[in-house]
Phi, psi and omega in degrees: 000133173254162179228130179283149181305326181293343180271350183287136175260098192289334176258331179279338179216063191292329181293311180296316180301321179292315184289341178262358179233260187299320183265016180303323178298342181255012188246154172244124191249139176236133178235153173221180180297330188246000183191180179216144178221158179210147178230140176295132181281076186206133176284327184272340180228078186279049185287142184213158177210164181208162176215132178215168182287339177205166179298319179298324180281342179282327185300320176298330176294318178296318177300319179295317179298318180293324177295323182278322191244345176073326178224133174221146176248122183244154168242123180238133175253008185244119185295321179294318178299317181296320179297319179295318180296317181292330180286327189258338187230162179276119180264111181281321180221141174206132178206151184283154177217161170242130173272128177240138184239137179287132182252308180195158178289135174291151184286333189239011184208088178218077185294138177229159180174169183293141174228164184241136174290132178258144184244173177299332178291344178269007188303319182302313178295319181296314181296322179297319179291320178295317179298325181287319189259341176056056180278347182148181183300133178205128181224182185297338179274348185303311181291340178283327185271321184231159178283139176230144178231161181209175176231132178251144175214139180055034175079011179221160179287120186246342178206151180200168175181166182194204184240143177240270179288131182216118172252190178274011176229331184225162175212139185261121172285142184210160174053044175282117185206158179223139176301137183306328181286350186235020179282166181066025173247003179080013183295314181297322177300318179295323176299312182297312184293326177295317178294316180298314180302316180293321179292319178296323177298329179269010180061036176250143178272120178284142172213171179202170176237143181216147178289138182303332181278351180274066187294329178297314179295320179300317180297320179296314181296323178295321178295335181267009172103007176270149176233148177293130180254310183200161176256151180202198181212138170272130181229122174258114181259148175222153182283000000 
């Protein structure tokens, strides 16, 4: 089964939409008579998505991905779908998320300032900051797949963030974090606004995912023009 670009749900199924458009060079695709699935070609970020005519027809696609790749990471916004996946497959990791979508710039709060482009050669510093602050999944393939920017102070990387899922309509902000010694200086806000400005210039809709208990981050994103769109769950399945 093939799927036309007009059939892609870029916010409702962002991983598949990304892997079939902008990130297609990094994807491995599986097709069947009734559906299509794709997985990011990455050991550290095994993200995957699928589309089928029905839930029953989708499950063989998931089985095929697990047979081929052994581990896949899914995002599901459908409670019935999640129940089916949990019933049929081994869930290694699962946690709730809120999807937030950028709507418009606030009139009185749009911090700007210089940021630095980060390269694959900066991976060591980036990984150290992620390990310290735990903002979410980040692996050696992350800087290869998405753009990352940062802020340096006192000669070290003190804040960073970048892009993960990217289709030709939307892009996901990810790994927004600040070193504990440099918080409350607005560094993370500058990272977010710099990324958002660039995405809007490219006619892409920014979105992100945040844990429901991270109320501080949710409040910050809301002040910067993001709105809650839907709740879901990250599920890492393994064979």
